[in-house]
VOBA-125543 format. One line per 4 residues: number of its first residue (from 0); their letters; for each residue x, y, z of C-alpha. Coordinates in steps of 0.25 Angstrom, whole numbers, plus 2048, in hexadecimal, padded with zeros to 3 digits. Layout:
N
NUM) A) X,Y,Z; ...;
END
This chain:
131
0) XXXX) 6B6,69D,352; 6B9,68E,353; 6BE,687,347; 6B9,679,345;
4) XXXX) 6C4,670,33F; 6C0,664,337; 6C6,656,33A; 6CF,653,32F;
8) XXXX) 6CE,644,332; 6C0,645,32D; 6C5,649,31F; 6CF,63E,31D;
12) XXXX) 6CC,632,315; 6D2,624,312; 6E0,621,317; 6E3,62F,31B;
16) XXXX) 6D8,62F,325; 6DD,621,32A; 6EB,626,32C; 6E7,632,334;
20) XXXX) 6DD,62A,33C; 6E9,621,340; 6F1,62D,344; 6E6,632,34D;
24) XXXX) 6E5,624,353; 6F4,624,356; 6F2,632,35C; 6E7,62C,365;
28) XXXX) 6F0,620,36A; 6FB,62A,36C; 6F2,632,375; 6EC,626,37C;
32) XXXX) 6FA,622,380; 6FA,62F,389; 6EE,629,391; 6F3,620,39D;
36) XXXX) 6E8,616,39C; 6EA,614,38D; 6F9,613,38E; 6F8,608,399;
40) XXXX) 6EE,600,390; 6F7,602,384; 703,5FD,38B; 6FB,5F1,390;
44) XXXX) 6F6,5EF,382; 705,5EE,37D; 707,5E2,386; 6F9,5DC,385;
48) XXXX) 6F7,5DC,376; 704,5D4,373; 700,5CB,37F; 6F3,5C8,379;
52) XXXX) 6FA,5C0,36E; 700,5B7,379; 6F4,5B5,381; 6EA,5B4,375;
56) XXXX) 6E9,5A6,36F; 6E3,5AA,362; 6DF,5B7,35A; 6D2,5B9,362;
60) XXXX) 6D8,5B9,36F; 6E4,5C2,36B; 6DA,5CB,365; 6D1,5CC,371;
64) XXXX) 6DD,5CE,37A; 6E4,5D9,372; 6D6,5DF,36E; 6D2,5E0,37C;
68) XXXX) 6DF,5E8,37F; 6DC,5F1,373; 6CE,5F3,377; 6D3,5F9,384;
72) XXXX) 6DC,602,37D; 6D0,606,374; 6C7,609,37F; 6D1,611,387;
76) XXXX) 6D4,61A,37A; 6C5,61C,379; 6C4,61F,388; 6D0,629,387;
80) XXXX) 6C9,630,37B; 6BC,631,383; 6C3,637,38F; 6CB,641,386;
84) XXXX) 6BE,646,380; 6B8,648,38E; 6C4,64F,393; 6C3,658,386;
88) XXXX) 6B5,65C,38A; 6BA,662,397; 6C1,65E,3A5; 6B4,661,3AD;
92) XXXX) 6AD,655,3B3; 6A0,650,3AD; 697,644,3AF; 698,640,3A0;
96) XXXX) 6A7,642,39F; 6A9,639,3AB; 69F,62F,3A5; 6A6,62F,398;
100) XXXX) 6B4,62D,39E; 6AE,622,3A7; 6A8,61A,39C; 6B5,61B,394;
104) XXXX) 6BC,616,3A0; 6B2,60B,3A2; 6B4,607,393; 6C3,606,396;
108) XXXX) 6C1,5FD,3A2; 6B8,5F4,39A; 6C2,5F2,38F; 6CD,5EF,399;
112) XXXX) 6C4,5E5,3A0; 6C0,5DF,393; 6CF,5DE,38F; 6D3,5D8,39D;
116) XXXX) 6C8,5CD,39C; 6CD,5C9,38E; 6DB,5C9,393; 6D8,5C1,3A0;
120) XXXX) 6D0,5B7,398; 6DB,5B5,38E; 6E6,5B4,399; 6DE,5AA,3A1;
124) XXXX) 6DC,5A1,395; 6EB,5A2,390; 6F1,59F,39E; 6E7,595,3A4;
128) XXX) 6E9,58C,398; 6F7,589,39E; 6F2,585,3AC;
END
């Protein structure tokens, strides 16, 4: 007979819950670093986020530049989670599994295009003022 284990996180309250949730988040980021796409985007973020302070002229521009990079990482994490859940269901090909993975991939693409648009606009504004 299969025994159902209760999720202990649901019983935690207050600061204890926050501390454990933070630990789970760190485990998630650590797991994500084993994914090549996330790792590449994370390394780019290590360059782009500090660079946003040089390119941005005010807090709004800096927030848009760095926020768009963090948005790409966030969408990539969600896409990786979707793909992991689909892979857990089974390795066999299924229309709905393909659709789910394709939609997650499309979300990542849109977030990257969004980020690129913000960065290209900011770079053009920053460096055309010197011409």
